[in-house]
BAVOVEX-694060 format. One line per field, with one value per residue: residue in three letters; residue number from 1; x, z, y of N, C-alpha, C in turn. Coordinates in steps of 0.2 Angstrom, whole numbers, always signed. Atoms other than C-alpha are relative to their C-alpha. Layout:
BAVOVEX-694060
aa = ALA  ...
i = NUM  ...
n_c1 = X  ...
n_c3 = Z  ...
n_c2 = Y  ...
ca_c1 = X  ...
ca_c3 = Z  ...
ca_c2 = Y  ...
c_c1 = X  ...
c_c3 = Z  ...
c_c2 = Y  ...
END
This chain:
BAVOVEX-694060
aa = MET  SER  ASN  PHE  TRP  ALA  ARG  THR  ILE  THR  GLY  LEU  SER  MET  VAL  PHE  ILE  LEU  LEU  ALA  ALA  ILE  TRP  PHE  SER  GLY  TRP  VAL  PHE  ALA  ALA  ILE  PHE  LEU  LEU  ILE  LEU  ILE  LEU  GLY  LEU  ILE  GLU  PHE  TYR  GLY  LEU  ILE  THR  SER  ALA  ALA  CYS  SER  PRO  GLN  LYS  SER  TYR  GLY  ILE  THR  ALA  GLY  VAL  ILE  LEU  TYR  VAL  CYS  SER  THR  LEU  VAL  PHE  PHE  HIS  SER  PRO  LEU  ILE  PRO  ARG  SER  PRO  VAL  THR  SER  LEU  LEU  PRO  PHE  LEU  LEU  PRO  ILE  PRO  LEU  PHE  PHE  ILE  SER  LEU  ILE  LEU  GLU  ILE  TYR  ARG  ASN  LYS  ASN  ASN  PRO  LEU  THR  ASN  VAL  ALA  THR  THR  THR  PHE  GLY  TYR  LEU  TYR  ILE  ALA  LEU  PRO  PHE  SER  LEU  LEU  ASN  ALA  PHE  SER  ALA  PRO  ASP  SER  LEU  HIS  PHE  TYR  ARG  LEU  PRO  VAL  ILE  LEU  THR  GLY  TYR  PHE  ALA  PHE  THR  TRP  ILE  TYR  ASP  THR  GLY  ALA  TYR  LEU  TYR  GLY  LYS  GLN  PHE  GLY  LYS  HIS  GLN  PHE  PHE  LYS  ARG  ILE  SER  PRO  LYS  LYS  THR  TRP  GLU  GLY  THR  ILE  ALA  GLY  ALA  ILE  ILE  THR  TYR  ALA  PHE  ALA  THR  GLY  PHE  SER  LEU  TRP  ILE  THR  ALA  LEU  PRO  VAL  VAL  ASP  TRP  PHE  VAL  LEU  ALA  SER  LEU  VAL  VAL  LEU  PHE  GLY  THR  HIS  GLY  ASP  LEU  PHE  GLU  SER  LEU  ILE  LYS  ARG  SER  LEU  ASN  ILE  LYS  ASP  SER  GLY  LYS  ILE  LEU  PRO  GLY  HIS  GLY  GLY  ILE  LEU  ASP  ARG  PHE  ASP  THR  VAL  LEU  LEU  SER  THR  PRO  PHE  VAL  PHE  LEU  TYR  PHE  PHE  PHE  ARG  ASN  ILE  LEU
i = 1  2  3  4  5  6  7  8  9  10  11  12  13  14  15  16  17  18  19  20  21  22  23  24  25  26  27  28  29  30  31  32  33  34  35  36  37  38  39  40  41  42  43  44  45  46  47  48  49  50  51  52  53  54  55  56  57  58  59  60  61  62  63  64  65  66  67  68  69  70  71  72  73  74  75  76  77  78  79  80  81  82  83  84  85  86  87  88  89  90  91  92  93  94  95  96  97  98  99  100  101  102  103  104  105  106  107  108  109  110  111  112  113  114  115  116  117  118  119  120  121  122  123  124  125  126  127  128  129  130  131  132  133  134  135  136  137  138  139  140  141  142  143  144  145  146  147  148  149  150  151  152  153  154  155  156  157  158  159  160  161  162  163  164  165  166  167  168  169  170  171  172  173  174  175  176  177  178  179  180  181  182  183  184  185  186  187  188  189  190  191  192  193  194  195  196  197  198  199  200  201  202  203  204  205  206  207  208  209  210  211  212  213  214  215  216  217  218  219  220  221  222  223  224  225  226  227  228  229  230  231  232  233  234  235  236  237  238  239  240  241  242  243  244  245  246  247  248  249  250  251  252  253  254  255  256  257  258  259  260  261  262  263  264  265  266  267  268  269  270  271  272  273  274  275  276  277  278  279  280  281  282
n_c1 = -7  -1  -2  -8  -2  +2  -4  -6  +0  +2  -6  -5  +3  -1  -7  -2  +3  -4  -7  +0  +2  -6  -5  +2  +0  +3  +7  +5  +1  +5  +6  +3  +2  +5  +6  +0  +2  +7  +3  +0  +4  +7  +1  +0  +6  +6  +0  +1  +7  +5  +5  -4  -6  +2  -5  +1  -4  -2  -5  -6  -4  -3  -6  -5  -3  -3  -6  -4  -2  -4  -6  -4  -3  -5  -6  -3  -2  +3  +0  +7  -1  -7  -4  -1  +0  +7  +3  -3  +4  +7  +3  +2  +5  +6  +5  +3  +7  +5  +4  +5  +6  +4  +4  +5  +5  +4  +5  +6  +2  +6  -1  -1  -7  -5  -7  -2  +0  -6  -6  -1  -2  -7  -4  +0  -5  -7  -2  -1  -3  -6  -6  +0  -3  -7  -3  -3  -6  -5  -1  -2  -6  -7  -1  -5  +3  -4  +3  +6  +4  -1  -3  +3  +7  +0  -2  +5  +5  -3  +0  +7  +3  -4  +2  +7  +0  -4  +4  +7  -1  -2  +5  +5  -3  -3  +2  +3  +1  +4  -3  +4  +7  +5  +2  -2  -1  -3  -7  -4  -7  -5  +0  -3  -7  -3  +0  -5  -7  +0  -1  -7  -4  +0  -3  -7  -1  +1  -6  -6  +1  +1  -4  +1  +4  -4  +2  +4  +7  +4  +2  +5  +6  +3  +3  +6  +5  +2  +3  +6  +4  +4  +5  +4  +4  +4  +5  +5  +4  +4  +5  +5  +3  +5  +6  +2  -1  -6  -4  +3  +3  -1  -3  -6  +1  -5  -2  +6  +1  -6  -2  -3  -6  -5  +1  -7  -3  +3  -3  -7  -3  -2  -7  -5  -1  -4  -7  -4  +0  -5  -7  -1  -1  +5
n_c3 = -2  -5  -7  -1  +3  -5  -6  +1  +2  -6  -4  +3  -1  -7  -1  +3  -4  -7  +1  +2  -6  -5  +3  +0  -6  -5  -1  +5  -2  -6  +2  +4  -5  -3  +4  +0  -7  -1  +4  -4  -5  +2  +2  -6  -4  +4  +0  -7  -3  +0  -5  -6  -1  +2  -2  +0  +7  +0  -5  +2  +6  -3  -5  +4  +3  -6  -1  +6  +1  -5  +1  +6  -3  -5  +4  +4  -4  +1  -5  -3  -6  -2  -2  -7  -1  +0  +7  +4  -2  +2  +4  -4  -5  +2  +0  -6  -1  +6  -2  -5  +3  +3  -6  -2  +5  +0  -6  +3  +6  +0  +5  -2  -1  +0  +0  +6  +3  -2  +2  +7  +2  -2  +5  +7  +1  -2  +5  +6  -1  -3  +5  +5  -3  -1  +7  +1  -3  +5  +5  -4  +3  -3  +1  +5  +7  +6  +6  -2  -3  -7  +1  -3  +3  +7  -1  -3  +6  +5  -2  +0  +7  +3  -4  +2  +7  +1  -3  +4  +7  +0  -3  +5  +6  -2  -7  -1  -7  -3  -6  -6  +3  -4  +1  +7  +4  +6  -2  +0  -3  +6  +1  -6  +0  +6  -2  -5  +3  +5  -4  -3  +5  +1  -6  +1  +5  -3  -4  +4  +3  -5  -5  -6  -5  +0  +3  -5  +0  +6  -1  -6  +3  +4  -5  -3  +5  +2  -6  -2  +6  +1  -5  +2  +6  -3  -5  +3  +3  -5  -1  +5  -1  -6  +3  +5  +6  +4  +0  -5  +4  +7  +2  +4  +5  -1  -7  -4  -3  -3  -4  +4  +2  -5  -6  -2  -3  -7  -6  +0  -2  -7  -2  +3  -4  -6  +1  +1  -6  -5  +3  +0  +6  +1
n_c2 = +1  +6  -2  -1  -6  -6  +0  -3  -7  -3  +1  -4  -7  -2  +0  -6  -5  +0  -2  -7  -4  +0  -4  -7  -3  +4  -3  +3  +7  +0  -1  +6  +6  -2  +2  +8  +2  -2  +5  +7  +0  +1  +7  +4  -1  +3  +7  +4  -2  +5  +0  +1  -4  -7  -5  -7  -2  -7  -1  +4  -3  -6  +2  +2  -6  -3  +4  -1  -7  -2  +4  -3  -6  +2  +3  -5  -5  -6  -5  +0  +4  -1  +6  +2  +7  +3  +0  +5  +6  -1  +5  +6  -2  -2  +5  +0  -4  +1  +6  -1  -4  +5  +3  -5  -1  +6  +0  -4  +3  +5  +5  +7  +2  -5  +2  +2  -6  -4  +3  +0  -7  -1  +4  -3  -5  +2  +4  -3  -7  +0  +2  -5  -6  +1  -1  -7  +0  +2  -5  -6  -4  +2  +7  +2  -1  +2  -3  -3  +5  +2  +7  +6  +0  +2  +7  +4  +1  +4  +7  +2  +1  +6  +6  +2  +2  +6  +6  +1  +2  +6  +5  +1  +5  +6  +1  +7  +1  -5  -3  -1  +2  -2  -7  -3  +6  -1  -1  +6  +0  -2  -8  -3  +1  -4  -7  -1  +1  -6  -6  +0  -2  -8  -3  +1  -5  -7  -1  -2  -6  -6  +3  -4  +4  +6  +6  +3  -3  +2  +7  +0  -3  +5  +6  -2  +0  +7  +3  -3  -1  +6  +1  -5  +3  +5  -3  -3  +6  +2  -4  +1  +7  +0  -4  +4  -5  +1  -6  -5  -6  +0  -6  +1  +6  +5  +1  +0  -6  -3  +5  +5  -2  -2  +5  +2  -6  -1  +4  +0  -6  -1  +3  -4  -6  +2  +2  -5  -4  +2  -1  -7  -3  -4
ca_c1 = +391  +397  +400  +419  +420  +409  +419  +435  +430  +422  +438  +450  +439  +440  +459  +461  +450  +458  +476  +472  +464  +479  +491  +482  +478  +475  +459  +452  +455  +446  +432  +429  +430  +418  +405  +410  +407  +390  +385  +391  +382  +366  +368  +372  +358  +346  +351  +349  +332  +318  +303  +316  +329  +326  +343  +344  +349  +350  +360  +371  +376  +378  +389  +399  +402  +406  +419  +426  +427  +435  +448  +453  +455  +466  +477  +479  +483  +470  +470  +451  +457  +473  +486  +487  +489  +470  +465  +477  +466  +450  +447  +447  +438  +424  +415  +412  +400  +393  +388  +380  +370  +363  +357  +348  +340  +333  +323  +312  +310  +297  +304  +304  +321  +330  +346  +347  +343  +357  +370  +367  +368  +384  +391  +387  +398  +412  +413  +412  +417  +431  +442  +438  +443  +460  +464  +467  +481  +491  +488  +492  +504  +518  +516  +530  +528  +536  +533  +519  +511  +509  +519  +510  +492  +497  +506  +491  +478  +490  +492  +473  +468  +482  +477  +458  +461  +474  +463  +447  +455  +465  +452  +439  +450  +458  +450  +444  +445  +433  +441  +427  +411  +400  +401  +409  +407  +415  +431  +445  +462  +470  +464  +468  +486  +489  +483  +495  +510  +506  +505  +521  +529  +524  +529  +547  +546  +540  +554  +567  +559  +554  +567  +561  +550  +560  +559  +551  +537  +532  +531  +521  +509  +507  +504  +491  +482  +482  +477  +464  +458  +453  +444  +436  +429  +423  +414  +405  +400  +394  +383  +375  +372  +363  +352  +350  +356  +369  +376  +375  +370  +370  +379  +395  +393  +401  +405  +388  +388  +400  +402  +406  +420  +428  +425  +444  +448  +436  +444  +462  +464  +464  +478  +488  +486  +491  +506  +513  +507  +518  +532  +531  +530  +513
ca_c3 = +430  +440  +459  +456  +445  +456  +471  +462  +455  +472  +481  +469  +470  +489  +489  +478  +488  +505  +498  +490  +506  +517  +505  +504  +522  +538  +540  +524  +529  +546  +537  +525  +540  +549  +535  +535  +554  +553  +539  +549  +564  +555  +547  +563  +573  +558  +558  +577  +579  +582  +593  +606  +604  +603  +603  +606  +587  +588  +604  +598  +582  +592  +605  +591  +582  +599  +602  +585  +584  +601  +598  +581  +590  +603  +590  +579  +594  +590  +600  +604  +616  +625  +628  +645  +653  +655  +638  +630  +638  +631  +618  +632  +645  +635  +633  +652  +653  +636  +643  +659  +649  +639  +656  +660  +643  +644  +660  +649  +634  +640  +629  +632  +637  +643  +647  +630  +623  +633  +629  +610  +610  +619  +609  +593  +596  +605  +591  +577  +583  +594  +581  +568  +580  +584  +565  +566  +578  +563  +552  +565  +558  +570  +565  +555  +536  +520  +504  +513  +518  +536  +537  +549  +542  +524  +529  +539  +525  +513  +523  +526  +508  +503  +516  +512  +493  +493  +505  +494  +477  +482  +493  +479  +466  +477  +494  +499  +518  +528  +541  +552  +546  +560  +556  +539  +528  +513  +522  +519  +527  +509  +507  +525  +523  +506  +512  +527  +516  +503  +517  +525  +508  +506  +524  +519  +504  +514  +527  +514  +506  +521  +533  +545  +553  +560  +552  +568  +567  +549  +554  +570  +560  +547  +561  +569  +553  +549  +567  +572  +555  +553  +569  +564  +548  +558  +572  +559  +550  +567  +569  +552  +555  +572  +562  +548  +534  +520  +520  +533  +519  +500  +500  +492  +476  +478  +496  +504  +518  +528  +541  +528  +521  +537  +548  +548  +552  +567  +577  +572  +574  +593  +594  +581  +591  +607  +600  +593  +608  +619  +607  +609  +591  +592
ca_c2 = -182  -197  -196  -198  -183  -172  -177  -173  -156  -151  -157  -148  -132  -132  -135  -120  -109  -113  -112  -95  -89  -95  -87  -70  -67  -76  -65  -71  -89  -85  -78  -93  -105  -94  -97  -116  -116  -108  -120  -135  -130  -128  -145  -153  -146  -150  -168  -172  -162  -174  -178  -184  -171  -152  -143  -125  -121  -102  -102  -116  -107  -91  -99  -107  -90  -82  -95  -94  -75  -73  -87  -79  -62  -70  -80  -65  -54  -41  -25  -28  -42  -36  -49  -57  -74  -75  -69  -81  -95  -88  -101  -114  -104  -98  -115  -114  -99  -104  -121  -114  -101  -116  -123  -107  -105  -123  -119  -107  -118  -130  -144  -163  -171  -156  -165  -172  -155  -146  -160  -160  -141  -141  -155  -146  -131  -140  -153  -141  -123  -127  -137  -124  -110  -119  -119  -100  -103  -110  -95  -82  -68  -74  -92  -101  -96  -102  -92  -83  -99  -104  -120  -131  -126  -129  -146  -151  -148  -156  -172  -172  -171  -183  -196  -195  -195  -209  -220  -217  -220  -235  -243  -240  -250  -263  -263  -281  -281  -271  -259  -256  -266  -261  -242  -239  -255  -246  -242  -255  -259  -258  -240  -235  -242  -235  -218  -219  -224  -210  -197  -202  -201  -183  -180  -186  -174  -159  -162  -161  -146  -135  -138  -124  -137  -151  -168  -176  -163  -167  -186  -182  -171  -185  -198  -187  -185  -203  -209  -196  -192  -210  -210  -193  -201  -216  -205  -195  -212  -217  -202  -205  -223  -219  -207  -219  -206  -208  -190  -176  -164  -160  -144  -151  -162  -178  -176  -173  -160  -150  -163  -176  -166  -160  -175  -179  -161  -160  -174  -172  -153  -152  -165  -156  -140  -148  -156  -140  -130  -140  -140  -121  -118  -110
c_c1 = +0  +2  +7  +2  -3  +4  +7  +0  -2  +7  +5  -2  +1  +7  +2  -2  +4  +7  +0  -1  +6  +6  -1  +0  -3  -8  -5  -1  -5  -7  -4  -2  -6  -7  -1  -3  -7  -4  +0  -4  -8  -2  +0  -6  -7  -1  -2  -7  -5  -5  +4  +5  -2  +6  -1  +4  +3  +6  +6  +4  +3  +6  +6  +4  +4  +7  +5  +3  +5  +7  +4  +3  +6  +6  +3  +2  -3  +0  -7  +0  +7  +3  +1  +0  -8  -3  +3  -3  -7  -3  -2  -4  -7  -6  -3  -6  -5  -4  -5  -6  -5  -5  -6  -6  -5  -6  -6  -2  -6  +0  +1  +8  +5  +7  +3  +1  +7  +7  +1  +2  +7  +5  +1  +6  +7  +3  +2  +4  +7  +6  +1  +4  +8  +4  +4  +6  +6  +1  +1  +6  +6  +1  +6  -3  +6  -3  -7  -5  +1  +2  -4  -7  +0  +2  -6  -6  +3  -1  -8  -3  +4  -2  -7  +0  +3  -4  -6  +2  +3  -5  -6  +2  +2  -2  -4  -2  -2  +4  -4  -8  -6  -2  +1  +2  +5  +8  +4  +7  +4  +0  +3  +8  +3  +0  +5  +7  +1  +1  +7  +5  +1  +3  +8  +2  +0  +6  +6  -1  -1  +3  +0  -3  +4  -3  -5  -7  -4  -3  -5  -6  -3  -4  -7  -6  -3  -4  -7  -4  -4  -6  -6  -5  -5  -6  -5  -4  -5  -6  -5  -3  -5  -6  -3  +0  +7  +5  -3  -3  +1  +3  +6  -1  +5  +3  -5  +0  +7  +4  +4  +7  +5  +0  +7  +3  -3  +3  +8  +3  +2  +6  +6  +2  +4  +7  +5  +0  +6  +7  +2  +2  -6  +0
c_c3 = +6  +7  +0  -3  +4  +6  -2  -2  +6  +4  -2  +1  +7  +2  -2  +4  +6  -1  -2  +6  +5  -3  +0  +7  +5  +2  -5  +1  +6  -2  -4  +5  +5  -3  +1  +7  +1  -4  +3  +6  -2  -3  +6  +4  -4  +0  +6  +2  -2  +5  +7  +2  -3  +2  +0  -6  +0  +5  -2  -5  +3  +4  -4  -3  +5  +1  -5  -1  +5  +0  -6  +2  +4  -4  -4  +4  -2  +6  +4  +6  +2  +2  +7  +1  +0  -7  -5  +1  -2  -4  +4  +6  -2  +0  +7  +1  -5  +2  +6  -2  -3  +5  +2  -5  +0  +5  -3  -6  +0  -5  +4  +0  +0  +1  -7  -5  +1  -3  -7  -2  +1  -4  -7  -1  +2  -6  -6  +1  +3  -5  -5  +3  +1  -7  -1  +4  -5  -5  +3  -4  +3  -1  -5  -7  -4  -6  +2  +2  +7  -1  +2  -3  -7  +0  +2  -5  -5  +1  +0  -6  -3  +3  -3  -8  -2  +3  -4  -6  +1  +3  -5  -5  +3  +7  +0  +8  +4  +6  +6  -2  +3  -2  -7  -5  -6  +1  +0  +3  -6  -1  +6  +0  -5  +1  +5  -4  -5  +4  +3  -5  -1  +6  -1  -5  +3  +5  -3  -4  +4  +6  +6  +5  +1  -3  +5  +0  -6  +1  +5  -3  -5  +4  +3  -5  -1  +6  +2  -6  -2  +4  -1  -5  +3  +5  -4  -4  +6  +2  -5  +0  +6  -3  -6  -7  -3  +1  +5  -4  -8  -3  -5  -4  +1  +7  +5  +4  +3  +5  -3  -3  +5  +6  +3  +4  +7  +6  +0  +2  +7  +2  -3  +4  +6  -1  -1  +5  +5  -3  +0  -7  -1  +6
c_c2 = -5  +3  +1  +7  +6  +0  +3  +8  +4  +0  +5  +8  +3  +1  +7  +6  +1  +2  +7  +4  +0  +4  +8  +3  -5  +2  -3  -7  -1  +1  -5  -5  +2  -2  -8  -2  +1  -5  -7  +0  -1  -7  -4  +0  -2  -7  -3  +3  -5  +0  -1  +4  +7  +5  +7  +3  +7  +1  -4  +3  +6  -1  -2  +6  +4  -3  +1  +7  +2  -4  +3  +7  -1  -3  +5  +6  +7  +4  +0  -5  +1  -6  -1  -7  -3  +0  -5  -7  +1  -5  -6  +2  +2  -5  -1  +4  -2  -6  +2  +5  -5  -3  +5  +1  -6  +0  +4  -2  -4  -5  -7  -1  +6  -2  -2  +7  +4  -4  +0  +7  +1  -4  +3  +5  -2  -4  +3  +7  +0  -3  +5  +6  -1  +0  +7  +1  -1  +5  +7  +4  -2  -7  -1  +0  -2  +2  +3  -5  -2  -8  -6  +0  -3  -8  -4  -1  -4  -7  -2  -2  -6  -7  -2  -2  -7  -6  -1  -3  -7  -5  -1  -5  -7  -2  -7  -1  +6  +3  +0  -2  +3  +8  +2  -6  +1  +1  -6  +1  +2  +7  +4  +0  +4  +8  +2  +1  +6  +7  +0  +1  +7  +3  +0  +6  +7  +1  +2  +7  +6  -2  +5  -3  -6  -7  -4  +3  -2  -7  +0  +3  -5  -5  +2  +0  -7  -3  +4  +2  -6  +0  +6  -2  -5  +3  +3  -5  -3  +4  -1  -6  +0  +4  -3  +5  -2  +6  +5  +6  -1  +6  -1  -6  -5  -2  -1  +7  +2  -5  -6  +2  +2  -4  -2  +6  +1  -4  +1  +7  +1  -4  +3  +6  -1  -2  +6  +5  -2  -1  +7  +3  +5  +6
END
């Protein structure tokens, strides 16, 4: 099977699974992304472990799971975490004690380069667990829904997939001018621009179809996906280039690893969350 068809089948399968999960229940969606989170952290810590870097793998994964689970309970208004001004900030307060616990653990590990070890451990669960945790704010029971689908989350994933696919296909066929040669030689201006145009076209269609969300929000959402999604892809490419590897993993045929598939989500999600948070929609 060619890489194109493997990529297509894997991509469509993931779209179906995630849309089905979103439609069925926010809890099902949260459970699927908890698994993705764990696999992503295992992948990340496995990539950066070397003679010069020994991250606290078990703790990093545990910290990521704690951050994710607590954030989900807060966003879903679970009775396990009573609502209050303090608990509503739990997703943002938790990284503080989690970071200082990693400092204490490093004292007892007797490993070289302790500063690097702590830095990479902390970066892992903040880079991967925090964005995935924020996704659950969009699928909470009291979020804006349309035919049982959370509007912002569905639109966000739709724009992400549309932008990635449009940029990949157009760039593969017609791309000639490299977008960022130093980091990602295969990414082209033609593909990036085409992906953005297609995304804005879909944003126009969504704004006419789902009027519960203002037109400006659809276009801001599309812009955040295009801007920060592009840089998320570039940053993940930068990590791989620094480690001299082609893919972050092999778990997803045609895509590589978890980080390869969700690189645009990891960087764009926090900015999407902040926009809608300050718009008082979340």
